[in-house]
N, CA, C and O atoms as a DFTB+ gen file, in Angstrom:
280 C
 N C O
     1  1    -255.440     -72.825    -154.548
     2  2    -255.024     -73.508    -155.732
     3  2    -254.144     -74.681    -155.305
     4  3    -253.367     -74.571    -154.356
     5  1    -254.272     -75.803    -156.011
     6  2    -253.503     -76.997    -155.676
     7  2    -252.808     -77.514    -156.933
     8  3    -253.403     -77.592    -158.007
     9  1    -251.538     -77.865    -156.769
    10  2    -250.772     -78.521    -157.819
    11  2    -250.391     -79.913    -157.340
    12  3    -250.100     -80.111    -156.160
    13  1    -250.392     -80.867    -158.244
    14  2    -250.024     -82.241    -157.920
    15  2    -248.733     -82.596    -158.653
    16  3    -248.564     -82.280    -159.830
    17  1    -247.831     -83.254    -157.938
    18  2    -246.565     -83.710    -158.507
    19  2    -246.439     -85.206    -158.253
    20  3    -246.899     -85.717    -157.232
    21  1    -245.810     -85.898    -159.194
    22  2    -245.625     -87.332    -159.030
    23  2    -244.172     -87.723    -159.258
    24  3    -243.430     -87.078    -159.999
    25  1    -243.801     -88.812    -158.585
    26  2    -242.479     -89.412    -158.753
    27  2    -242.718     -90.906    -158.577
    28  3    -242.907     -91.399    -157.465
    29  1    -242.703     -91.613    -159.705
    30  2    -243.085     -93.019    -159.644
    31  2    -244.540     -93.115    -159.223
    32  3    -245.411     -92.522    -159.859
    33  1    -244.811     -93.854    -158.158
    34  2    -246.172     -94.011    -157.649
    35  2    -246.483     -93.043    -156.503
    36  3    -247.579     -93.089    -155.944
    37  1    -245.541     -92.174    -156.146
    38  2    -245.731     -91.208    -155.062
    39  2    -246.380     -89.937    -155.590
    40  3    -246.148     -89.538    -156.732
    41  1    -247.188     -89.310    -154.757
    42  2    -247.834     -88.038    -155.108
    43  2    -247.576     -87.034    -153.980
    44  3    -247.724     -87.353    -152.800
    45  1    -247.192     -85.829    -154.365
    46  2    -246.986     -84.716    -153.447
    47  2    -247.860     -83.562    -153.920
    48  3    -248.018     -83.354    -155.123
    49  1    -248.429     -82.810    -152.979
    50  2    -249.259     -81.667    -153.359
    51  2    -248.649     -80.357    -152.862
    52  3    -247.989     -80.305    -151.824
    53  1    -248.888     -79.326    -153.623
    54  2    -248.492     -77.965    -153.277
    55  2    -249.765     -77.128    -153.320
    56  3    -250.399     -77.002    -154.368
    57  1    -250.131     -76.561    -152.179
    58  2    -251.388     -75.835    -152.071
    59  2    -251.145     -74.410    -151.586
    60  3    -250.319     -74.173    -150.704
    61  1    -251.872     -73.470    -152.173
    62  2    -251.801     -72.071    -151.755
    63  2    -253.201     -71.624    -151.343
    64  3    -254.169     -71.793    -152.086
    65  1    -253.286     -71.049    -150.141
    66  2    -254.542     -70.501    -149.633
    67  2    -254.323     -69.048    -149.244
    68  3    -253.261     -68.671    -148.748
    69  1    -255.331     -68.260    -149.476
    70  2    -255.293     -66.849    -149.062
    71  2    -255.719     -66.777    -147.603
    72  3    -256.773     -67.298    -147.239
    73  1    -254.921     -66.144    -146.773
    74  2    -255.217     -65.976    -145.348
    75  2    -255.159     -64.494    -145.031
    76  3    -254.084     -63.930    -144.831
    77  1    -256.336     -63.867    -144.987
    78  2    -256.416     -62.421    -144.807
    79  2    -255.621     -61.739    -145.916
    80  3    -255.967     -61.885    -147.088
    81  1    -254.574     -61.006    -145.582
    82  2    -253.773     -60.339    -146.615
    83  2    -252.493     -61.103    -146.918
    84  3    -251.620     -60.599    -147.624
    85  1    -252.378     -62.317    -146.387
    86  2    -251.189     -63.132    -146.611
    87  2    -251.578     -64.412    -147.343
    88  3    -252.749     -64.650    -147.640
    89  1    -250.572     -65.223    -147.624
    90  2    -250.787     -66.487    -148.310
    91  2    -250.156     -67.609    -147.502
    92  3    -249.075     -67.444    -146.935
    93  1    -250.838     -68.757    -147.450
    94  2    -250.297     -69.932    -146.793
    95  2    -249.920     -70.946    -147.877
    96  3    -250.763     -71.357    -148.674
    97  1    -248.660     -71.336    -147.893
    98  2    -248.159     -72.320    -148.851
    99  2    -247.933     -73.615    -148.082
   100  3    -247.176     -73.644    -147.112
   101  1    -248.595     -74.694    -148.520
   102  2    -248.467     -75.987    -147.858
   103  2    -247.974     -77.018    -148.855
   104  3    -248.580     -77.233    -149.905
   105  1    -246.871     -77.645    -148.512
   106  2    -246.333     -78.744    -149.308
   107  2    -246.590     -80.015    -148.503
   108  3    -246.072     -80.169    -147.396
   109  1    -247.388     -80.922    -149.059
   110  2    -247.679     -82.190    -148.393
   111  2    -246.941     -83.291    -149.142
   112  3    -247.272     -83.630    -150.278
   113  1    -245.944     -83.833    -148.478
   114  2    -245.094     -84.873    -149.071
   115  2    -245.847     -86.200    -149.173
   116  3    -246.870     -86.400    -148.519
   117  1    -245.330     -87.084    -149.990
   118  2    -245.948     -88.387    -150.221
   119  2    -246.116     -89.178    -148.928
   120  3    -247.046     -89.975    -148.809
   121  1    -245.230     -88.967    -147.963
   122  2    -245.317     -89.691    -146.690
   123  2    -246.260     -89.025    -145.689
   124  3    -246.377     -89.481    -144.551
   125  1    -246.938     -87.940    -146.107
   126  2    -247.892     -87.247    -145.254
   127  2    -247.311     -86.067    -144.495
   128  3    -248.058     -85.304    -143.882
   129  1    -245.992     -85.901    -144.521
   130  2    -245.338     -84.776    -143.834
   131  2    -245.742     -83.468    -144.507
   132  3    -245.679     -83.346    -145.730
   133  1    -246.158     -82.486    -143.697
   134  2    -246.550     -81.171    -144.213
   135  2    -245.524     -80.111    -143.846
   136  3    -245.008     -80.080    -142.729
   137  1    -245.242     -79.252    -144.803
   138  2    -244.403     -78.080    -144.575
   139  2    -245.264     -76.866    -144.899
   140  3    -245.744     -76.726    -146.024
   141  1    -245.464     -75.982    -143.914
   142  2    -246.285     -74.784    -144.119
   143  2    -245.430     -73.545    -143.994
   144  3    -244.496     -73.475    -143.196
   145  1    -245.781     -72.577    -144.806
   146  2    -245.054     -71.303    -144.804
   147  2    -246.058     -70.184    -145.059
   148  3    -246.936     -70.317    -145.911
   149  1    -245.931     -69.095    -144.332
   150  2    -246.760     -67.910    -144.557
   151  2    -245.946     -66.938    -145.400
   152  3    -244.792     -66.641    -145.090
   153  1    -246.557     -66.452    -146.460
   154  2    -245.908     -65.513    -147.378
   155  2    -246.721     -64.222    -147.344
   156  3    -247.946     -64.246    -147.470
   157  1    -246.035     -63.107    -147.174
   158  2    -246.708     -61.836    -146.888
   159  2    -247.266     -61.101    -148.104
   160  3    -248.290     -60.427    -147.991
   161  1    -246.621     -61.214    -149.261
   162  2    -247.032     -60.395    -150.402
   163  2    -247.174     -61.251    -151.666
   164  3    -246.605     -62.340    -151.743
   165  1    -247.924     -60.769    -152.646
   166  2    -248.016     -61.498    -153.916
   167  2    -246.645     -61.684    -154.583
   168  3    -246.384     -62.728    -155.180
   169  1    -245.776     -60.678    -154.482
   170  2    -244.433     -60.805    -155.083
   171  2    -243.630     -61.903    -154.394
   172  3    -242.934     -62.671    -155.059
   173  1    -243.720     -61.983    -153.074
   174  2    -243.021     -63.036    -152.336
   175  2    -243.606     -64.403    -152.663
   176  3    -242.874     -65.389    -152.746
   177  1    -244.920     -64.469    -152.850
   178  2    -245.563     -65.725    -153.227
   179  2    -245.069     -66.188    -154.599
   180  3    -244.729     -67.358    -154.778
   181  1    -245.033     -65.293    -155.539
   182  2    -244.544     -65.640    -156.876
   183  2    -243.114     -66.147    -156.817
   184  3    -242.778     -67.139    -157.464
   185  1    -242.276     -65.481    -156.055
   186  2    -240.889     -65.911    -155.898
   187  2    -240.821     -67.313    -155.301
   188  3    -240.062     -68.162    -155.768
   189  1    -241.622     -67.544    -154.265
   190  2    -241.622     -68.864    -153.608
   191  2    -242.129     -69.953    -154.543
   192  3    -241.588     -71.058    -154.567
   193  1    -243.166     -69.643    -155.312
   194  2    -243.733     -70.632    -156.227
   195  2    -242.840     -70.896    -157.432
   196  3    -243.042     -71.877    -158.147
   197  1    -241.871     -70.046    -157.663
   198  2    -240.883     -70.287    -158.715
   199  2    -239.770     -71.183    -158.187
   200  3    -239.323     -72.092    -158.887
   201  1    -239.322     -70.937    -156.968
   202  2    -238.201     -71.703    -156.388
   203  2    -238.582     -73.121    -155.986
   204  3    -237.818     -74.057    -156.219
   205  1    -239.746     -73.287    -155.389
   206  2    -240.126     -74.588    -154.847
   207  2    -240.218     -75.676    -155.912
   208  3    -239.616     -76.734    -155.728
   209  1    -240.937     -75.478    -157.015
   210  2    -240.967     -76.531    -158.033
   211  2    -239.586     -76.832    -158.624
   212  3    -239.304     -77.980    -158.967
   213  1    -238.733     -75.830    -158.746
   214  2    -237.375     -76.086    -159.253
   215  2    -236.658     -77.080    -158.351
   216  3    -235.980     -77.984    -158.839
   217  1    -236.801     -76.921    -157.042
   218  2    -236.207     -77.851    -156.082
   219  2    -236.825     -79.236    -156.246
   220  3    -236.121     -80.245    -156.207
   221  1    -238.131     -79.280    -156.429
   222  2    -238.818     -80.563    -156.591
   223  2    -238.369     -81.273    -157.861
   224  3    -238.212     -82.494    -157.858
   225  1    -238.160     -80.532    -158.944
   226  2    -237.715     -81.139    -160.199
   227  2    -236.354     -81.798    -160.019
   228  3    -236.119     -82.884    -160.550
   229  1    -235.454     -81.154    -159.276
   230  2    -234.142     -81.723    -158.993
   231  2    -234.289     -83.032    -158.222
   232  3    -233.500     -83.957    -158.412
   233  1    -235.305     -83.112    -157.347
   234  2    -235.556     -84.314    -156.559
   235  2    -236.285     -85.396    -157.354
   236  3    -236.564     -86.471    -156.823
   237  1    -236.595     -85.117    -158.629
   238  2    -237.244     -86.117    -159.480
   239  2    -238.752     -86.015    -159.584
   240  3    -239.388     -86.869    -160.201
   241  1    -239.343     -84.969    -158.982
   242  2    -240.788     -84.781    -159.069
   243  2    -241.155     -84.134    -160.399
   244  3    -240.413     -83.300    -160.918
   245  1    -242.311     -84.525    -160.948
   246  2    -242.825     -83.949    -162.189
   247  2    -244.284     -83.560    -161.987
   248  3    -244.976     -84.157    -161.162
   249  1    -244.761     -82.556    -162.740
   250  2    -246.179     -82.237    -162.641
   251  2    -246.997     -83.495    -162.986
   252  3    -246.674     -84.215    -163.931
   253  1    -248.032     -83.740    -162.226
   254  2    -248.836     -84.935    -162.425
   255  2    -249.630     -84.820    -163.720
   256  3    -250.260     -83.801    -164.004
   257  1    -249.577     -85.871    -164.475
   258  2    -250.329     -85.921    -165.720
   259  2    -251.679     -86.579    -165.444
   260  3    -251.841     -87.336    -164.487
   261  1    -252.610     -86.274    -166.285
   262  2    -253.957     -86.849    -166.125
   263  2    -253.875     -88.365    -166.193
   264  3    -253.228     -88.925    -167.078
   265  1    -254.529     -89.013    -165.261
   266  2    -254.565     -90.479    -165.219
   267  2    -255.959     -90.958    -165.564
   268  3    -256.957     -90.315    -165.237
   269  1    -256.009     -92.087    -166.224
   270  2    -257.299     -92.683    -166.540
   271  2    -257.866     -93.384    -165.324
   272  3    -257.159     -94.098    -164.613
   273  1    -259.130     -93.174    -165.100
   274  2    -259.824     -93.861    -164.030
   275  2    -260.490     -95.101    -164.622
   276  3    -261.135     -95.021    -165.667
   277  1    -260.337     -96.230    -163.966
   278  2    -260.926     -97.481    -164.467
   279  2    -262.191     -97.802    -163.728
   280  3    -262.829     -98.816    -164.009
């Protein structure tokens, strides 16, 4: 699953992939820097996915809204 966040003209993505019985959480910043984390359980994943967007909101990121394609 992938979520997109925007701040001005910058876009950051938050992606979750299932890896065997664990989860890989990847945050790709607007500058291309990736932060990866392995999360062991669904409960830990839920906790992480609650905390991370809260931090992003403080930094000025918002969920990306649908954009018109020209």
